[in-house]
N, C-alpha and C positions, 0 to 999 in steps of 0.2 A: 736767378733766386735772389741774388744780392739787391737787384732793383726792387724786387716784391718787398724785402725785408726793409728797405729804405723808405719806400713809399708808406709802409704799415707804421714805421717809427715816426715819421713825419706826421701822419694822421693821428697817431696816439698823443703826440705833444700838442697838436693843435686842439683835438678835442678835449684834452686834459685840462685846457684852460677853462673849461666849463666846470670846473670844480665846484662843489656845493658851497654856498654862501647862505647864512641865516636869512630868509625872506623877511621883507619889510612886513608882511602880514602878521608876524608873530607880534609885533609892537602894537599893531592895530587890533589884533585879537585880544590881546591882554587888556587893552584900554576898554574893549568892548565887555570883557568879562567883569571889570570892576564896576562898582557903583561911583557916583560921583564923589570925589575926595574933598572935604572940606579943608579951608586952611588952617583951622585950629580945632581943638576938641571942644564939645559943648560943655563938658565939665571944667571947672576952674583947675588950671594947671600951670606949671611953669613952662615957658616956650622952650627953654634950653634942652637939647637933646640929653638924653640919659648917658651918663659915664660908665666906664668900665669899673670892674671890681666892686660891685654892689655888696658883696659879701663883707667888704671892709666897713660898710656902713654900721654893721652891728657892733664893731670893734670887740670882737670876741675871739681871741686866738685859738681857743679850744674848739669852737665851732668851726672855724677855718681848717683846723687840722683833721677834724672828722669828715668834712666835706672832700678833703683831699684823698683821705682813706677810702671813703665810700666810691669815688670815681676810679681809684686804682684797682678795686676788686669787684666791682658790679659787673655781672655777666652781661647784661643788657648793653652797657657801655662797650664791651669787648665785642659783642656781635656788631654793633654800629661801627666800631673801628674796622673790623674785618670786612664790612661791606665796602668801607672806603678802600681798602686794600685790593679788595676785588675789582672795584670799579676802575682803580688805577691800572691794575694789571690788564683789564679789557681794553683800556685806552692805549696801552702799549700794543696790544694785539692789532688794534685798529691802524695804529701808525705804521707798524711793521707791514701791513697789507699794501700800504703805498710804496713800499720799496722793493727792489728786485730781491730775489732769493738765489744764493750761490751755493752749490753743492759739489763736492769732490768725491771721486770714487777710485777704487783700485781693486783689481781682480787678478787671481792666479789659477790656471787650470792645467791639469795634465792628463792627457789621454794616451791609451795604449791597447793593443788587442789582448783579448782575455787569454789567448794561447802563448803569448809571449812572442809571436813570430814578427811582430812589427816593433821597431824602437818607440819608446814613449816619446811624446811631444809636449813641450811646455808652452802655454800661451799666457803672456802677461798683458794687462790692460791697465790703463790709467786715464782719468778724464775729469774734466771741470765743466759744470754746466750752469747756465744762469737762466732764469726765467722771470718774467714780469708781466703783470696784468695791468694794462693801461687803464687809468682812471676815466674811462669814457663816460661822460654824461654826470661825472662827479658822484658816482655810487660809493666809491671807497672813501672819498673825503666826507660825504654825508654820514657813513658809518662812524667815521672818526669824530665828527662833531656830535653825533648822538652820544658816543662814549664820554666825550668831554663834558657834555651837560649832565649825564648820569653821575659822574665823579663830582661835579658841583653839588648836586642834589645829595649825594651820600654824605659829602663833608657837611652840608647844611644840617642834614638830619642827625649827624654825630654830635653837632653843636646843640641841636634842640634836645637830644637825649641827655648831654651833660648838664644843660641848664636845668632841665626837669629834675634830674637826680640831685643837683645841688640844692635846688629849692625844697625837694622832698626831704632831704636830709636835715635842712634847717628847720623845715616845719615839724618833723619828728622830734628834734632837739628841743625846740620851744614847747612842744606838748609835754615832753617828759619834765621840763623845769616846771611848768604849769601844775602838772600833776603832783609833783614834789611839794609845790607851795600849797595846792589845796590839801594835800595831806596834813601839811603842817598846820593849816588853819582848822581842820577838823579835829586835830589833836588838841589844839588850844581851846577850841569850843567844848570839847569833852572835859577837859580839865576845869573849865569855868562851871560847867553843869555839875561836875562832881563837888566842887567846892560850894556851890548853891545847895546842893543835896545835904552836905555836911551842915549847913547852917539851918536848913529846915529840920533836919533830925534833931539838932540841939534845940531848937525852939520848941519843937514837939515834946521833947523830954521835959522842958521847962513849963509846958502847958500853954505856949503862946501861939502854937500853930495847930490846925487840925490834921487829921489822917488824910484828908483830901489833898493838902499841900505835899505831904510826903509821897503819896501815890503819883502826883503829877510831876514831882521832881524825879522820882524813880523812872517814870515813862520818858521824860526828856533825856535822861542819862542813857537809857537803853538806845534811844533814837540816835544820840550823839555817837555812841559805840558802832552802831550800824553804819552811820555816815562815814566814820574812820576806817571800818573795815572795807567799805566801797571804795574809798579814796585810796587806801593803800594797794587795792587790787588794780584800780586804774593806773596807779603809778608804775606797778610792776609791768602792766601791759604796755604802757608807753616806753618803758625801757626795752622791752623785748623787741617792740617794733623798730626802735632805733638800732639795736644791735643786728636785726637781720639786714638792714640796709648795709651795714658795716661788714657783713659776712662773718659775724661773730657768733659764738655759741650763745643763745639767749638765756644767760643765767641772771640777768638784771644787774650784773655787777659792771658798772660804767661811771665814769666821773663826768659830772654835769657842772654847769654854771650855777650860782646860787639865786640869781634874780634874772627876771626878763628884762631885755633891754627896751628903751622906750625912745622913739624917734618921732617927735611931733613934726619935724621939718617935711614939707612936701617932696615928692619925687619928680625931678625933671622929666617931663613926658614928651618933650619936642612937638612935632607935628604929624598929622596923619601921613603925609607924604614921606617923611623920614622913616616912619614905620615900615613901609614897603621895601626900604632899602636895608633893613637891619634885622627884621624878625626872621628866625631861621625856618619856619615852616613855610612862610611865604616865598622865601628864596629857593626853598626846595621845590615849591609848586611851580615857580617861574622855570626852573631848570628842567622840570618835567615836560614843560610846554616845549621848550627848545629841543629837547630830545625827541619828543613826539613829532614835530615838524620835520626834523632830520630824518627820522625813520620812514616817514611818509615819502619824503624825497627820494630815499633809497628804494623804497618799494616801487615807485614810479619808474625809476632807471632800469629795473629788471625787465622791462618791456623792450628794451634796446639792445642792440648787438654788444657783445663783449669781445674784446681783443687781447690775445695773449702772445708776447713774443718770447722766443727762446733762442738760446745759442749754446753750443757745446764744443769744447775742444778735447779731442780724445787721442790716445796713443795706443797701439798694440804691436807687440813683437814677441820673440821667443826668449829674449834675455834682457837684462837691465842695460847692457852696453848699447844695444841698438833700439832700445824702446822709444827713445825720443829723437831718432834720426828723421829727417824730413820726410821720406816716403812713408814712414809709419804714423804720422801725425795727420789728423782729418779735423776740419772745421765745419761744423753745421749750423745753420741759421734757420729759423723757422717763425711764422706768423700764422695764428689761427684766429679767424673771425667767426664767431658763432651767434646766430640770432634766433630767438624763440619762434616756433612756427604754430605749434598748437600745444597747450597744457591744460585744456578742460577748464579754463577759467581760474586757474590757480593764482596766477599773478594778479588778476583784478580783484579777486578776493582778498589777497594780501594788502592791496591798496585800500580796499574798502575797511578792512580791519584796521589798518594804520589811521585812516581818518577818523574812525570811531574812537580810537585811543586818544587822537588829537583833540576830539570834542570833549573827551572825558576830562582830559588835563585842563582845558580852558574852564570847565565848569568847576574842577577842584580848585583851581587858582582863585576864581572869583569868590568861591566859598571861604577860602582861607583869608582872603583879604577882609571879607565882611565879618568873619569870626574874629579876626584881629581887631578891627575897629570895635566891635561889641565888647570884647574882653577888656580893652583899655577903658572905654567909657565906663564899663561897670565896675572895673577896678578903682578908677578915680573916685567914683561916686561912693563905693563901699568904704574906701580908706577914709574919706572925709566924714562920712556918716558915723563911723566907728570912733573917730577922734572926737567927734562931737559928743557922742554917747558917752565916751570915756570921761569927759569933764563932768557930765551929770551924775555918772555913777560915783566918781570920787566925792562929789557933794553929798550924794545920798549915803555913802558909807560912813562919812564924817558925822553926818547928822544922826545917823542911826546908832553910832558908837556912843555919841555924847548923850542921846535919849536914854540908852541902856545904863550908862553910868549913872544918871540922875534917878532913874527907876530903881536901881540897886540900893542907892542910899535912902530913898524914901521906904523901901521895904525894910532895910535894917532899922529904920526908925520907926517901924510899925505903921507908916502912913500909906502903905501901898500893898496890893495884893500880890502873891507870888505868881499868879497867872500873867500879870502885866510884865513882870521880870522876864519870864521865859518867853513870852511873846516877842518882846523886843529883843531879846537875845537871838531868837530864830531870825528875826527881820535883820539884824546887824550881820549875822552869819551869811544870810542870803545876799545881802549887798556886797559883802567882801568877797564871795565866791563870783558874783556877777563881775565885780571889778576886775578879778584875776582873769576871768574868761575873756573880758573884753580886751585886755591887754595883750593877751595871745592872740586874740582875733585881730587886732590891729597888725600884729606882726605877719599873720597868715595873709591878710590883705595886702601888706607891702611886698611880700613874696609873690603873690598872684600878679601884682602889677609889675613887678620886675620881669616876670616871665612874659606877661602880655606885651611889654614893650621890647622884648628881645635883648635885654641888657645882659652884658657879660659879667661874669663873676670873677 
């Protein structure tokens, strides 16, 4: 018996050397799943890689505090964090499967005849047993490798969720500030329209203006009031959206910054190759590939024999004084080798399913890489275009404001019609609104580019 156990143990150690190692085909498959990677982006960009703490670029402590608050209370982040905890626990299970298990037992029984004719007897027992499944063909180590890859993927998805929420909170914050500024602009325009209406009313009372001018001024005042009501409603909606991200009651009571930050400097984008090593969703897709290959290897090993070794040391006696005497102690050793004979195609179907999952992860990885490239190229293009348009809109706003000022002077001097003043005021109002919208859109484009590049906050 000892010879059989010794032979089994040596065989287990020898075959255990075949533990799973990630195949080189993973790297080849990843390269095949990618498109050709250029040395640099097609859009103009800074070759330096994006640094950490991009949130600090906005230099707004209130925004930073709100992002931290959102991260601490958001349920999606908690779910992602629990997924990491679950993956870590599963990895612990996989590691434990490679180690022997040790159990102890103790028992006490008393027997006697029902009629009481025979004295009762006490039987005591104690034992310790060990069992170990040898990692033949690398089945258990493949499972551990799959669990380790799944933990890497869970961590990457947690990072992606945190980045997304940070950007989402910043976007809602900027939108709320813009809505407030748009409301202030609408209120200022309404005040100007009401002042014009007062002038028109005075001129009509003096006989210098026709009723047509009065009706026209009244119409523009009503339109300005409508714009203000809509702007105030949009502001309240933006505040509620921000409060929901912070898990606060949406009562629109929240402190905001007064102005939108403006960052004309470009964002360091690095190179496309660096993106593959930094962007969380690509790293998660890469981890999925490694897990799929490991699970496929594990499924393949199910076709081969499994070896379990066991040993136990037991003692039995009638009292504690003699329980551990030599004659009452027994040692047992065992080895069990089992191989599948017929399973109706179960194992082969498992292998086929694992290979299909493997192909799916490769396809998803290639798509993630392509999406990452596209988002960075689009982000660089959008940010540059919005910066360019912002300069034009500032010029348009300045010109419209000056034209309105001159028209008002001519109207007060009786050298221009009221319609000219009102038309130019609407144009000035429109250009100011467009300039504010562009300023916030540039911030959104900056956030999109931070996300596309996988930058830390």
